[in-house]
C-alpha positions as CSV (number, residue, x, y, z in Angstrom):
1,M,-11.7,-23.7,2.2
2,S,-14.0,-25.8,1.1
3,R,-17.8,-25.3,0.8
4,A,-21.3,-27.0,0.0
5,P,-22.4,-26.3,-3.7
6,G,-25.3,-23.9,-3.7
7,L,-27.0,-21.6,-6.6
8,S,-24.9,-19.1,-8.5
9,V,-25.7,-15.7,-8.1
10,R,-26.9,-15.2,-11.7
11,F,-29.5,-18.1,-11.1
12,R,-31.0,-16.6,-7.9
13,L,-31.1,-13.0,-9.7
14,T,-33.1,-14.6,-12.5
15,L,-35.3,-16.0,-9.6
16,S,-35.8,-12.8,-8.2
17,Y,-36.6,-10.8,-11.1
18,A,-38.8,-13.7,-12.7
19,G,-40.5,-13.5,-9.0
20,F,-40.9,-9.5,-8.6
21,L,-42.7,-9.8,-12.3
22,M,-45.4,-12.9,-11.5
23,L,-45.6,-10.6,-7.9
24,A,-46.5,-7.7,-10.2
25,G,-48.6,-9.5,-12.2
26,V,-51.0,-10.9,-9.7
27,L,-51.3,-7.6,-8.0
28,L,-52.5,-6.1,-11.4
29,L,-55.0,-9.2,-11.6
30,A,-56.1,-8.4,-8.3
31,T,-56.6,-4.7,-8.7
32,V,-59.1,-5.8,-11.5
33,W,-60.9,-8.1,-9.4
34,L,-61.0,-5.5,-6.2
35,F,-62.0,-2.8,-8.6
36,L,-64.1,-4.4,-11.4
37,L,-65.3,-7.6,-11.1
38,R,-66.2,-7.6,-7.7
39,Y,-68.9,-5.0,-8.5
40,V,-70.8,-7.4,-11.4
41,P,-73.7,-9.4,-10.1
42,D,-73.7,-12.9,-9.3
43,R,-77.2,-13.7,-11.3
44,A,-78.3,-12.5,-13.9
45,L,-80.8,-9.7,-13.8
46,L,-83.6,-8.7,-16.6
47,L,-84.3,-4.8,-16.8
48,P,-87.9,-3.9,-18.2
49,D,-85.8,-0.9,-19.7
50,A,-82.4,-2.1,-21.0
51,G,-81.8,1.4,-22.8
52,D,-78.6,1.6,-24.1
53,L,-77.3,-2.1,-23.0
54,P,-76.1,-4.1,-25.8
55,V,-77.9,-7.0,-25.1
56,D,-81.8,-6.9,-24.8
57,G,-82.5,-6.3,-20.8
58,V,-79.4,-8.5,-20.0
59,F,-76.6,-7.6,-17.5
60,P,-73.3,-9.4,-17.5
61,V,-73.1,-11.6,-14.7
62,R,-69.8,-12.2,-12.4
63,S,-69.8,-16.5,-13.4
64,E,-69.5,-15.6,-16.7
65,L,-66.6,-12.9,-16.6
66,L,-64.6,-15.3,-14.8
67,R,-64.7,-18.5,-17.2
68,A,-63.8,-16.0,-19.9
69,F,-60.9,-13.9,-17.9
70,A,-59.5,-16.6,-15.9
71,P,-57.8,-18.7,-18.5
72,R,-56.6,-15.5,-20.1
73,A,-54.9,-14.2,-16.9
74,A,-53.4,-17.7,-16.4
75,G,-52.0,-17.4,-19.7
76,V,-50.7,-14.0,-19.2
77,L,-49.0,-15.2,-15.7
78,L,-47.4,-17.8,-17.6
79,M,-45.9,-15.4,-20.2
80,L,-44.8,-13.2,-17.5
81,L,-43.0,-16.1,-16.0
82,L,-41.3,-17.0,-19.0
83,F,-40.5,-13.6,-19.6
84,G,-38.8,-12.9,-16.2
85,L,-36.8,-15.8,-16.3
86,L,-35.5,-15.5,-19.7
87,G,-35.2,-11.3,-19.5
88,G,-33.8,-12.2,-16.0
89,W,-31.2,-14.6,-16.8
90,F,-30.2,-12.1,-19.6
91,L,-30.2,-9.1,-17.5
92,A,-28.2,-11.0,-14.4
93,G,-25.6,-11.7,-16.8
94,R,-25.2,-8.4,-18.1
95,M,-24.7,-7.0,-14.7
96,L,-22.4,-9.5,-13.4
97,A,-20.1,-9.5,-16.4
98,P,-17.6,-6.7,-14.5
99,L,-17.5,-9.3,-11.4
100,T,-16.6,-12.1,-13.6
101,R,-13.9,-10.4,-15.0
102,I,-12.9,-9.1,-11.4
103,T,-13.2,-13.1,-10.7
104,D,-10.9,-14.0,-13.1
105,A,-8.2,-11.2,-12.4
106,A,-8.3,-12.5,-8.4
107,R,-7.9,-16.1,-9.5
108,L,-4.5,-15.3,-11.9
109,A,-3.5,-13.3,-8.8
110,G,-4.1,-16.4,-6.9
111,E,-1.9,-18.6,-9.5
112,G,0.9,-15.9,-9.2
113,S,-0.2,-13.5,-12.1
114,L,0.0,-10.1,-11.1
115,S,0.8,-8.2,-14.5
116,H,-3.0,-8.6,-15.6
117,R,-5.3,-5.6,-15.2
118,I,-9.3,-5.3,-15.1
119,R,-9.3,-2.0,-16.8
120,L,-13.4,-1.6,-16.7
121,R,-14.6,1.4,-19.1
122,G,-17.5,3.6,-19.1
123,R,-18.6,5.8,-16.1
124,R,-17.9,5.1,-12.1
125,D,-20.4,2.7,-10.4
126,E,-20.0,0.2,-7.7
127,F,-18.1,-2.4,-9.9
128,R,-15.8,0.1,-11.8
129,E,-14.8,1.5,-8.0
130,L,-14.0,-2.4,-7.1
131,A,-12.4,-2.8,-10.3
132,D,-10.0,0.5,-10.3
133,T,-9.5,-0.6,-6.3
134,F,-8.5,-4.0,-7.2
135,D,-6.2,-2.8,-9.9
136,A,-4.6,-0.6,-7.7
137,M,-4.1,-3.1,-4.9
138,L,-2.2,-5.3,-8.1
139,D,0.0,-2.3,-8.7
140,R,1.1,-1.8,-5.4
141,L,1.6,-5.9,-5.0
142,E,3.8,-6.1,-8.3
143,S,5.6,-3.1,-7.1
144,H,6.2,-4.7,-3.8
145,V,7.1,-8.0,-4.8
146,D,9.5,-7.1,-7.4
147,E,11.3,-5.2,-4.9
148,Q,11.3,-7.6,-2.7
149,R,12.9,-10.1,-5.7
150,R,15.6,-7.4,-6.6
151,F,16.3,-6.7,-2.6
152,A,16.7,-10.8,-1.7
153,A,19.2,-10.8,-4.7
154,N,20.9,-7.9,-3.5
155,A,21.2,-8.8,-0.1
156,S,22.6,-12.6,-1.5
157,H,24.9,-10.7,-3.1
158,E,26.5,-8.3,-0.8
159,L,26.1,-11.1,2.0
160,R,28.1,-13.5,-0.3
161,T,31.3,-11.2,-0.4
162,P,32.3,-11.1,3.1
163,L,31.7,-14.7,3.2
164,A,33.8,-15.6,0.1
165,I,36.2,-13.0,1.3
166,A,36.5,-14.9,5.3
167,R,36.4,-18.3,3.3
168,T,39.6,-17.3,1.1
169,L,41.1,-16.2,3.9
170,L,41.1,-19.7,5.6
171,D,42.1,-21.3,2.6
172,V,45.4,-19.2,2.7
173,A,45.4,-19.6,6.7
174,R,45.6,-23.4,5.8
175,E,47.8,-23.7,3.2
176,D,50.4,-21.1,3.9
177,P,50.9,-21.8,7.8
178,T,53.7,-19.4,7.7
179,R,51.7,-16.5,6.7
180,D,51.1,-13.8,9.5
181,R,48.3,-14.7,11.6
182,E,47.5,-11.4,13.3
183,E,47.2,-10.2,9.7
184,L,44.4,-13.3,8.7
185,I,42.7,-12.7,11.9
186,D,42.5,-8.6,11.6
187,R,41.3,-9.4,7.9
188,L,38.7,-12.1,9.0
189,L,37.3,-9.7,11.9
190,A,36.6,-6.7,9.1
191,A,34.7,-9.5,6.8
192,N,33.1,-10.7,9.7
193,Q,32.2,-7.3,11.1
194,R,30.6,-6.3,7.6
195,A,28.5,-9.5,7.4
196,V,27.1,-9.0,10.8
197,N,26.5,-5.2,10.3
198,L,24.9,-6.0,7.1
199,T,22.7,-8.6,8.6
200,E,21.5,-6.0,11.6
201,A,20.9,-3.8,8.2
202,L,18.7,-5.9,6.8
203,L,16.9,-6.7,9.8
204,L,15.9,-3.1,10.8
205,L,15.1,-2.4,6.9
206,S,12.8,-5.6,7.4
207,R,11.3,-4.5,10.9
208,G,11.2,-0.3,10.1
209,D,7.4,-0.4,10.3
210,D,7.5,-1.5,13.7
211,V,7.3,1.6,15.3
212,T,6.8,2.5,19.5
213,R,6.0,6.1,19.7
214,E,7.0,8.3,21.9
215,D,8.0,11.9,22.5
216,V,11.7,12.2,20.9
217,D,13.9,15.3,20.5
218,L,15.6,15.0,17.2
219,S,18.2,17.9,18.5
220,L,19.2,15.5,20.8
221,V,19.2,12.6,18.6
222,A,21.5,14.4,16.2
223,E,23.8,15.3,18.6
224,E,24.3,11.6,19.9
225,A,25.0,10.8,16.2
226,A,27.7,13.4,15.7
227,E,29.4,12.7,18.7
228,T,29.5,9.0,18.0
229,L,30.8,9.5,14.6
230,L,33.2,12.6,15.4
231,P,36.2,10.6,15.6
232,V,35.6,9.2,12.0
233,A,35.1,12.8,10.6
234,E,38.5,14.2,12.5
235,Q,40.3,11.3,10.8
236,R,38.9,11.8,7.7
237,G,39.9,15.7,7.9
238,I,36.0,16.9,8.0
239,V,34.2,19.2,9.5
240,L,31.5,18.2,11.7
241,E,29.0,20.8,12.8
242,V,25.6,20.6,14.9
243,T,23.1,23.7,14.8
244,G,19.6,24.5,15.4
245,E,16.8,23.9,18.0
246,A,14.8,21.2,19.7
247,A,12.6,19.4,17.5
248,P,9.9,17.3,18.8
249,A,9.3,14.2,17.1
250,S,6.6,11.2,17.9
251,G,8.4,8.0,17.2
252,S,11.0,5.4,18.4
253,A,13.8,6.4,19.8
254,E,16.5,3.6,18.8
255,L,15.1,4.2,15.2
256,L,15.1,7.6,14.7
257,L,18.8,7.6,16.5
258,R,19.6,5.1,13.5
259,L,18.1,7.5,11.1
260,A,20.2,10.5,12.2
261,T,23.5,8.0,12.3
262,N,23.2,6.7,9.0
263,L,22.3,10.5,7.6
264,V,25.4,11.7,9.3
265,Q,27.4,8.6,8.5
266,N,26.8,8.8,4.4
267,A,27.5,12.7,4.7
268,I,30.7,12.0,6.4
269,V,32.0,8.9,4.4
270,H,30.7,10.4,0.7
271,N,32.6,13.6,1.4
272,L,35.7,15.6,0.2
273,P,38.6,13.9,2.1
274,G,40.7,16.9,3.7
275,G,38.5,19.9,4.3
276,G,35.0,18.6,3.9
277,V,32.0,20.2,6.1
278,V,29.4,18.3,7.2
279,T,26.1,20.2,9.0
280,V,23.2,19.0,11.1
281,H,20.5,21.2,11.8
282,T,17.2,20.8,13.6
283,E,14.4,22.9,14.0
284,A,10.3,22.6,14.8
285,G,7.5,24.1,12.9
286,G,4.4,23.3,12.1
287,G,3.6,20.2,13.9
288,V,6.8,18.6,12.4
289,G,10.4,17.9,13.6
290,L,12.9,18.9,10.9
291,L,16.0,17.2,10.9
292,R,18.1,18.3,7.8
293,V,22.0,16.9,6.9
294,E,24.1,18.9,4.3
295,N,27.5,17.7,3.4
296,T,29.8,18.9,0.5
297,G,31.0,16.3,-2.0
298,E,31.0,15.4,-5.4
299,R,28.3,16.6,-8.0
300,L,25.4,14.5,-8.5
301,S,23.3,13.8,-11.0
302,P,20.0,14.6,-10.4
303,S,18.6,11.3,-12.3
304,L,21.0,9.8,-9.5
305,I,18.6,10.8,-6.7
306,P,15.9,9.0,-6.8
307,T,17.6,5.9,-6.8
308,L,19.8,6.9,-3.8
309,T,16.8,5.2,-1.3
310,E,16.8,2.0,-3.2
311,P,18.7,-1.0,-1.7
312,F,22.6,-1.3,-2.0
313,Q,22.6,2.0,-4.1
314,R,26.1,3.9,-3.6
315,G,26.4,7.7,-4.5
316,T,30.1,6.9,-5.2
317,E,32.4,4.2,-5.0
318,R,35.3,5.6,-3.9
319,V,35.3,5.0,-0.1
320,R,34.7,0.9,-0.5
321,G,37.2,-1.1,1.7
322,D,36.8,0.6,5.1
323,E,34.8,-0.3,7.7
324,H,32.3,2.6,7.4
325,A,31.9,2.0,3.6
326,G,28.6,0.1,4.6
327,A,26.6,-1.8,2.0
328,G,24.4,0.4,0.3
329,L,21.4,0.3,2.8
330,G,21.8,3.6,4.5
331,L,19.2,5.7,3.2
332,A,17.1,2.7,2.5
333,I,16.9,2.5,5.7
334,V,16.3,6.1,6.5
335,Q,13.5,5.9,4.1
336,S,12.2,2.9,6.0
337,I,12.3,4.4,9.2
338,V,10.8,7.5,7.9
339,R,7.8,6.0,6.3
340,A,7.1,4.5,9.4
341,H,6.8,7.6,11.6
342,D,4.6,8.6,8.7
343,G,7.2,11.4,7.7
344,T,8.9,12.9,4.7
345,L,12.3,12.3,3.2
346,D,14.1,14.9,0.8
347,L,17.2,14.5,-1.3
348,V,18.1,17.3,-3.1
349,P,21.8,17.9,-4.5
350,R,23.9,21.1,-3.5
351,S,24.8,23.5,-6.2
352,G,28.4,23.2,-5.6
353,G,28.5,19.5,-4.8
354,G,27.4,17.1,-2.1
355,L,23.7,16.6,-0.9
356,V,21.2,18.1,0.9
357,V,18.6,15.2,2.8
358,T,15.6,17.0,4.9
359,V,13.7,14.7,7.2
360,R,10.2,15.7,8.9
361,V,8.9,13.7,11.5
362,P,5.4,14.7,12.7
363,Y,4.6,15.3,16.0
364,R,1.4,14.1,17.4
365,G,2.0,15.2,20.9
366,H,1.3,19.1,22.5
367,I,4.1,21.3,22.8
368,R,3.3,22.1,26.5
369,N,3.5,18.6,27.4
370,F,7.2,18.2,24.9
371,I,8.4,20.7,27.4
372,R,6.8,19.5,30.6
373,S,8.6,16.0,30.0
374,G,11.8,17.8,30.4
375,N,13.1,19.1,27.0
376,N,13.7,22.6,26.2
377,L,12.1,23.9,23.0
378,S,13.0,27.8,22.0
379,S,11.0,30.2,20.1
């Protein structure tokens, strides 16, 4: 934005300091005039009895005092002006030095360098509070930019895989006309479906903060997700159980359904084939709706748990290849949805193997309104 040039803040502060100092000098001289000089007579007085007067019978005259006082007063005001300008320039520079450092850091950030920090020392004041806030903002920006770069790189890699598979299949079909076309079509459809699913997941992850809030029963959401994925669980020989009570939450029914679906799907896919168990539990309390998904499976290292919510991270690799293997975005989408609903997400490894995922979503309405809307909340 183009602006007309103006006086610097330092110069204006200098003028202000000098002006206030000059004003104080003028007020001081005015006080001298008011309380001293105005009581001096205009004309000389001859006193017959001089008494203790220093001059024999002569009293001081106002004009003589003014003639001697005025040049000295003007000199004092000039000295105050020079002292105010020099001292004000120095003091303004010292006071504005932190602001200069903040400006330099902002300029570097605008040029793309987010690693620079101000780190002002000393006790907290307005400038240090501003610098600390700016440093915290740069920390968040740098973390966000790094995350976006990693996400873009991983997304490009993940999208390239199904597209490369599809291109290879098309090349095979063109070079070998005798090859079974039904098999090629099925494999092309599978690769295409994987690309579509990944694209939809990326779009959902990018708009996870856009939430239209309404009253949602997490128990109904959990039942719908479990019913949708029950054939997958039966195909893998996994027992899928849904327990608990009504759990009111405020948020988007569509996003919360996607959250529950991702959790249940992950619990099924990353499980023990044949004999595994997935338990989905809901409950209410403390102004939040709770959804807990627990599954059996391989033992997970505690150091692996924090990375599971990062995009394109998978707990195990043994389930790659089928239509439900996913792209490592399941828990990343869950975390994005939970954050958009001002909720919490806890991941805890089970002692016997597997994972316990607990989601808490706050309910901003009143329980009576939740019951009146048609939901049954047990005590």
